[in-house]
C-alpha positions in Angstrom: 13.2 74.9 58.9 12.1 74.8 55.2 8.8 74.6 55.2 8.0 77.0 57.8 4.6 78.7 57.7 3.4 76.1 54.5 0.0 74.2 54.0 0.5 71.0 52.8 -2.1 68.2 51.3 -0.7 64.7 51.4 -2.8 62.0 50.1 -2.4 58.1 50.9 -0.7 59.8 54.2 -1.6 56.7 56.4 1.0 54.6 55.8 4.5 54.4 53.9 6.1 57.1 51.5 3.1 59.4 52.6 2.9 59.2 56.0 7.2 59.6 56.1 6.0 62.4 53.9 3.4 63.9 56.5 6.0 63.7 59.3 8.7 64.9 57.3 7.0 67.7 56.5 5.9 68.6 59.7 9.0 68.6 61.3 9.9 71.3 58.7 7.6 73.8 59.9 4.2 72.8 57.6 0.7 72.5 58.7 -0.1 69.3 57.1 -3.5 67.7 56.2 -3.2 63.8 56.1 -5.6 62.6 53.8 -6.3 58.8 53.0 -9.0 56.4 52.0 -8.4 54.8 55.8 -9.9 57.0 58.2 -8.4 55.2 61.1 -5.4 55.2 59.5 -5.4 59.2 58.1 -6.3 60.3 62.5 -3.6 57.8 64.1 -0.7 60.0 61.6 -2.6 63.0 62.1 -2.8 62.5 65.8 0.7 62.0 66.2 2.1 64.7 64.7 -0.1 66.8 66.3 1.3 65.4 70.0 4.6 66.3 68.5 4.0 69.7 68.6 2.9 70.0 64.7 -0.4 71.3 63.0 -2.3 68.7 61.3 -6.0 67.5 60.3 -7.3 64.4 59.3 -9.1 64.0 55.9 -10.5 60.9 55.2 -11.6 60.7 51.1 -11.2 59.0 48.1 -9.0 61.0 45.5 -11.2 59.1 42.7 -14.3 61.1 43.5 -14.1 65.0 42.4 -16.9 66.3 45.2 -15.0 64.2 47.8 -11.6 65.8 46.7 -13.3 69.2 46.7 -14.4 69.0 49.9 -11.4 67.8 51.3 -9.6 70.9 49.7 -12.1 73.0 51.5 -11.5 71.3 54.8 -7.9 72.7 54.7 -9.1 75.7 53.2 -11.2 76.5 56.7 -8.3 75.7 58.5 -5.8 77.1 57.3 -6.7 79.3 54.3 -4.7 78.0 51.5 -2.8 75.1 50.1 0.7 75.6 49.2 2.0 71.8 48.7 0.1 69.0 47.1 1.5 65.8 47.7 0.1 63.2 45.4 1.0 60.1 46.9 -2.3 58.1 46.9 -1.6 54.6 45.1 -2.7 50.9 44.4 -1.8 48.2 42.3 -3.5 45.5 40.8 -1.3 43.0 39.1 -2.0 40.4 36.6 -0.6 39.3 33.3 -2.0 41.5 30.1 -4.0 38.4 29.0 -5.7 37.9 32.3 -6.3 41.7 33.8 -9.6 42.2 34.1 -11.4 45.7 33.5 -12.1 46.0 36.9 -8.4 45.7 37.2 -7.4 48.0 35.3 -10.2 51.1 36.0 -8.7 50.7 39.6 -5.9 51.0 39.3 -6.0 53.6 36.3 -8.6 55.5 38.7 -6.7 56.0 41.8 -3.2 56.6 40.5 -4.1 58.5 37.4 -7.3 59.8 37.4 -6.4 60.7 41.5 -3.7 62.8 40.5 -5.5 64.6 38.3 -8.1 65.6 40.3 -6.4 66.6 43.1 -4.1 68.6 41.4 -7.0 70.1 39.3 -8.7 71.3 43.3 -5.3 73.2 43.9 -3.8 75.0 41.2 -6.6 77.6 41.4 -5.6 78.7 44.5 -1.9 78.4 43.6 -2.1 80.7 40.9 -4.0 83.1 42.5 -1.4 83.5 45.2 1.2 83.3 42.6 3.2 80.5 44.1 2.8 76.6 44.6 3.8 73.1 44.8 2.6 70.4 43.0 3.9 67.0 43.3 2.9 63.8 41.4 4.3 60.1 42.1 5.4 57.9 39.4 7.4 54.7 39.8 10.1 52.7 38.1 7.5 50.9 36.8 6.5 53.9 34.3 9.3 52.2 32.3 7.4 48.5 32.4 7.4 45.8 34.3 6.3 42.6 33.2 2.5 41.8 35.0 1.9 45.2 35.9 -0.1 47.0 32.5 -2.5 49.1 34.5 0.6 50.0 37.0 2.9 51.2 34.6 0.5 52.7 31.9 -1.1 54.6 35.3 2.9 55.9 36.0 3.4 56.9 32.5 0.5 59.1 32.4 1.3 60.5 35.6 4.8 61.7 34.0 3.1 63.2 31.0 0.4 64.8 33.5 3.1 66.4 35.2 5.0 68.2 32.2 1.7 69.4 30.8 0.1 70.8 34.3 4.3 72.7 34.3 3.9 74.2 31.5 0.4 75.3 32.2 1.7 76.5 35.3 5.1 77.8 35.4 4.1 81.4 34.5 1.6 81.6 37.4 4.9 80.6 40.1 3.6 77.0 40.5 6.1 74.2 40.0 4.9 70.7 39.2 7.4 67.5 39.1 6.9 64.5 39.6 8.8 61.7 42.0 9.5 58.4 40.7 10.4 55.8 43.3 12.4 52.2 43.2 11.8 49.7 45.0 10.8 51.1 48.4 9.4 49.4 51.8 6.2 50.1 51.6 3.1 47.8 52.6 2.9 47.4 49.0 6.1 45.5 49.0 6.0 43.8 51.9 4.0 41.1 50.8 6.3 40.0 48.4 8.3 36.6 48.3 11.5 37.3 49.7 12.7 35.5 46.9 11.1 37.9 44.8 12.8 40.7 46.8 16.3 39.4 46.6 15.6 39.6 43.0 14.7 43.3 42.8 17.3 43.8 45.0 20.0 42.3 42.5 18.9 45.2 39.8 19.5 47.7 42.0 22.8 49.4 42.0 23.4 50.3 45.1 22.1 47.1 46.6 19.1 47.9 48.5 15.5 49.0 48.9 15.1 52.5 49.8 13.2 53.9 53.4 10.3 55.8 52.8 12.0 58.5 54.4 14.3 58.6 51.5 11.6 59.7 49.1 10.3 62.0 52.0 13.5 63.8 51.7 13.5 64.5 48.1 9.4 65.4 48.3 10.8 68.2 50.9 13.5 69.7 48.7 10.9 69.8 45.7 8.3 71.7 47.9 10.6 74.4 49.5 12.3 77.7 47.7 14.9 76.2 47.2 13.2 74.2 44.0 12.1 77.1 42.5 13.5 76.9 39.3 12.6 73.1 38.8 9.7 72.5 36.9 8.6 69.4 35.0 11.2 67.0 36.1 10.6 63.1 36.6 13.1 62.4 39.5 13.8 58.9 39.9 14.4 57.6 43.2 15.7 53.9 42.9 19.7 53.5 43.5 20.7 53.4 40.2 18.1 50.9 38.9 16.5 53.4 36.0 20.1 53.6 34.6 20.5 50.0 32.9 16.9 50.2 31.9 
């Protein structure tokens, strides 16, 4: 098992990519802390992982609140002694054309997607540095390249890339890698509500001709969290069926 004995904290793990990653990590031998603002959802995922014989902990918490993030990390350390892997997966969208986007819509998306990523990384990196080993895996998006109606989302996901590269440079000498996964269209709750006609238009732009499943992103998380990726840092890996190639 690729993550045997590791301790992972995964944000936004009550569904979608986060849930798929939590389940995959558990199968690979990791102890998994399942965080989400949806407390009931986090509890359900953690209990199902436990029922399968793996170690899991449910952590309700808002990644935009520093005190809550620090408390989450304290709980993981209290349970298992450390955090080896952080998957910064929590994210939201509040789409609107730029001229009509409200300040609240802008702030909400930047707070969760970018500030939340920073706060979680900030909370775990000192311990990783002290132990001389760690993996931080952030979540950008193909939307970081720009998308109509998503000025806030695109800005937040482009910001995550810049943050990833900076943290990678700051922590490389301590044995800590910081990388970024940028999914393309993936079948999550965020995409499920999109009308079929729009989905068809999205698929038409994907060279592989289909939407990804959450497990396909979880597979990449697993690689980057493993010892196999020990010399990979500061990288942005687009998992998008080739969509970014033509942009």
